[in-house]
Backbone as JSON, one array per atom type, in Angstrom:
{
  "sequence": "XXXXXXXXXXXXXXXXXXXXXXXXXXXXXXXXXXXXXXXXXXXXXXXXXXXXXXXXXXXXXXXXXXXXXXXXXXXXXXXXXXXX",
  "N": [[105.92, 81.52, 114.46], [108.52, 83.96, 112.23], [111.02, 84.59, 110.08], [112.53, 87.05, 108.37], [113.85, 88.98, 105.54], [114.22, 92.24, 105.07], [113.3, 94.99, 102.84], [113.5, 98.49, 103.17], [111.74, 101.27, 102.14], [110.48, 100.34, 99.78], [108.3, 100.7, 96.54], [105.76, 100.01, 97.42], [104.17, 97.81, 99.93], [104.67, 94.0, 100.27], [105.24, 90.59, 100.11], [107.86, 88.76, 98.88], [109.13, 86.0, 98.42], [111.63, 83.17, 98.64], [114.51, 84.19, 101.06], [117.45, 83.31, 101.35], [117.38, 81.76, 103.66], [115.52, 82.87, 104.92], [112.11, 84.68, 104.71], [111.61, 87.41, 102.13], [110.36, 90.9, 102.49], [108.9, 93.66, 101.03], [108.7, 96.88, 102.11], [107.62, 100.1, 102.76], [108.25, 102.08, 104.47], [110.93, 104.32, 105.43], [113.96, 103.38, 107.32], [114.25, 104.46, 110.08], [114.62, 105.74, 112.61], [112.72, 103.84, 113.81], [110.69, 103.29, 112.42], [110.38, 101.84, 110.0], [109.84, 99.46, 111.67], [107.38, 99.56, 113.47], [105.97, 100.09, 110.81], [106.06, 97.46, 109.31], [105.09, 95.84, 111.7], [102.01, 96.75, 111.46], [101.05, 96.13, 109.33], [102.44, 92.97, 108.8], [100.32, 92.42, 111.04], [98.0, 93.09, 109.67], [98.25, 91.81, 107.59], [98.28, 88.83, 108.52], [95.61, 89.08, 109.86], [95.19, 89.43, 112.48], [95.22, 91.28, 115.91], [97.54, 94.26, 116.43], [99.11, 93.58, 118.6], [99.52, 91.23, 118.89], [101.38, 90.99, 117.08], [104.89, 89.9, 117.66], [108.24, 91.64, 117.41], [110.84, 89.94, 117.66], [113.46, 89.41, 116.91], [115.89, 91.44, 115.6], [116.14, 94.36, 115.69], [117.56, 96.69, 114.97], [117.96, 95.52, 112.2], [118.27, 94.62, 108.33], [117.61, 91.62, 108.69], [115.48, 90.15, 110.34], [113.29, 88.97, 112.82], [109.78, 87.61, 114.04], [107.41, 86.76, 116.18], [104.37, 85.41, 115.59], [101.21, 85.48, 117.0], [98.32, 83.0, 117.02], [97.58, 83.14, 114.14], [95.1, 84.08, 111.77], [95.41, 83.99, 109.0], [97.15, 82.44, 106.5], [99.09, 83.97, 104.57], [99.27, 83.8, 100.96], [102.01, 83.49, 99.67], [102.91, 82.76, 101.7], [101.99, 80.24, 102.36], [103.17, 78.81, 100.1], [105.34, 78.44, 100.19], [105.85, 76.72, 102.73]],
  "CA": [[107.7, 82.07, 113.87], [108.9, 83.84, 110.95], [112.29, 84.78, 109.49], [112.03, 87.92, 107.6], [114.91, 90.0, 105.43], [113.36, 93.28, 105.01], [113.92, 95.79, 101.93], [112.75, 99.5, 103.27], [111.71, 102.4, 100.92], [110.52, 99.75, 98.35], [107.88, 101.14, 95.99], [105.08, 98.87, 98.18], [104.39, 96.21, 100.56], [104.74, 93.1, 99.84], [106.17, 89.55, 100.05], [108.5, 88.44, 97.7], [109.99, 85.12, 97.64], [112.67, 83.5, 99.52], [116.17, 84.93, 100.57], [118.35, 82.1, 101.43], [115.87, 80.91, 104.85], [114.55, 83.79, 105.34], [111.18, 85.25, 103.49], [112.35, 88.77, 101.65], [108.91, 91.61, 102.56], [109.33, 95.18, 101.19], [107.49, 97.93, 102.81], [107.65, 101.48, 102.34], [108.56, 102.71, 105.44], [111.92, 104.66, 105.86], [114.39, 102.6, 107.94], [114.6, 105.55, 110.54], [113.7, 106.49, 114.24], [111.63, 102.79, 113.83], [109.18, 103.31, 111.47], [110.16, 100.6, 109.94], [109.69, 98.16, 112.31], [106.19, 99.73, 113.24], [105.06, 99.66, 109.86], [106.13, 95.81, 110.1], [104.3, 95.08, 112.39], [100.89, 96.64, 111.24], [101.45, 95.23, 107.97], [101.89, 91.63, 109.18], [98.77, 92.08, 111.58], [96.57, 93.29, 108.67], [98.41, 90.41, 106.52], [97.94, 87.68, 109.37], [94.66, 89.44, 110.57], [95.16, 89.86, 114.26], [96.1, 92.68, 116.27], [99.11, 94.78, 116.06], [99.33, 93.04, 119.82], [99.55, 89.52, 118.76], [102.92, 90.31, 116.6], [105.83, 90.62, 118.47], [109.51, 91.62, 117.29], [111.7, 89.5, 118.78], [115.18, 89.41, 117.15], [116.85, 92.5, 114.72], [115.64, 95.69, 115.95], [118.23, 97.41, 114.21], [118.85, 95.1, 111.44], [117.65, 93.66, 107.86], [117.56, 90.32, 109.19], [114.94, 90.46, 111.5], [111.97, 87.88, 113.37], [108.79, 87.74, 114.55], [106.04, 85.37, 116.62], [102.69, 86.13, 115.72], [99.84, 84.81, 118.07], [97.64, 82.43, 116.54], [97.16, 83.82, 112.95], [93.53, 83.56, 111.47], [95.1, 83.75, 107.83], [98.1, 82.77, 106.14], [99.34, 84.84, 103.14], [99.53, 82.73, 99.67], [103.06, 83.87, 99.74], [103.73, 82.0, 102.71], [101.83, 79.05, 102.04], [103.76, 78.07, 98.79], [107.21, 78.34, 100.84], [105.82, 75.71, 102.97]],
  "C": [[107.93, 82.35, 112.88], [109.69, 84.74, 111.03], [111.71, 85.71, 108.44], [113.31, 88.87, 107.25], [113.83, 91.08, 104.89], [114.09, 94.55, 104.25], [113.02, 97.09, 102.76], [112.83, 100.22, 102.29], [111.2, 101.64, 99.48], [108.65, 100.92, 98.01], [105.84, 100.41, 96.65], [105.03, 97.89, 99.03], [104.25, 95.03, 100.19], [105.32, 91.79, 100.0], [106.78, 88.88, 98.89], [109.26, 87.37, 97.33], [110.81, 84.83, 98.9], [114.52, 84.42, 99.21], [116.9, 84.38, 101.3], [117.38, 81.65, 102.7], [114.92, 81.65, 105.32], [113.36, 84.37, 104.26], [111.65, 86.84, 103.54], [110.6, 88.95, 101.79], [109.77, 92.72, 102.19], [108.45, 95.9, 101.97], [108.14, 99.1, 102.6], [107.81, 102.26, 103.17], [110.04, 102.93, 104.94], [112.9, 103.49, 107.51], [115.03, 103.61, 108.78], [113.46, 105.38, 112.05], [112.64, 105.06, 114.38], [110.55, 102.67, 113.62], [109.1, 102.0, 110.91], [109.41, 99.14, 110.36], [108.12, 98.25, 112.81], [105.12, 99.85, 112.48], [105.2, 97.99, 109.01], [105.18, 95.65, 110.22], [103.23, 94.89, 112.18], [101.1, 96.2, 110.18], [101.43, 93.9, 108.36], [100.97, 91.7, 109.8], [98.03, 91.94, 110.22], [96.83, 91.87, 107.74], [97.65, 88.77, 107.58], [96.36, 87.6, 110.33], [94.62, 89.18, 111.86], [95.54, 91.18, 114.57], [97.4, 92.99, 116.14], [99.89, 94.11, 117.09], [100.13, 91.97, 119.88], [101.21, 89.69, 117.8], [104.15, 91.08, 117.78], [107.38, 90.61, 117.96], [110.52, 91.06, 118.37], [113.4, 89.31, 118.38], [115.39, 90.37, 116.11], [116.05, 93.68, 114.59], [116.02, 96.6, 114.89], [118.96, 96.42, 112.52], [117.65, 94.98, 110.3], [116.62, 92.51, 108.21], [116.58, 90.4, 110.91], [113.27, 88.91, 112.14], [111.2, 88.17, 114.21], [107.75, 86.75, 115.16], [105.23, 86.5, 116.43], [101.33, 85.17, 115.91], [98.72, 84.48, 117.11], [96.94, 83.87, 115.23], [95.85, 83.22, 112.57], [94.13, 83.33, 110.26], [96.86, 83.03, 107.57], [98.73, 83.52, 104.6], [99.87, 83.73, 101.98], [100.99, 82.64, 99.46], [103.72, 82.09, 100.58], [103.76, 80.48, 102.69], [102.17, 78.41, 101.07], [104.88, 77.96, 99.08], [107.3, 77.4, 101.48], [105.06, 74.58, 102.94]]
}
């Protein structure tokens, strides 16, 4: 389970630390027509080394605050390891 605060239209895709009780992530995609959610899903799949089908958006489809579940992650990013 992963709680994220998303900043769309950033210069690059990256995790950038805590934002309240969530992890802040910047993504390059615009927040229109679900493009940011699709891009974020692919980015999380890449970072956690799982197929995109294992990354599920649970809450926050139209919000900056989102909750994802990631089934059987193969790797944890350094930013997340440092926060746990």
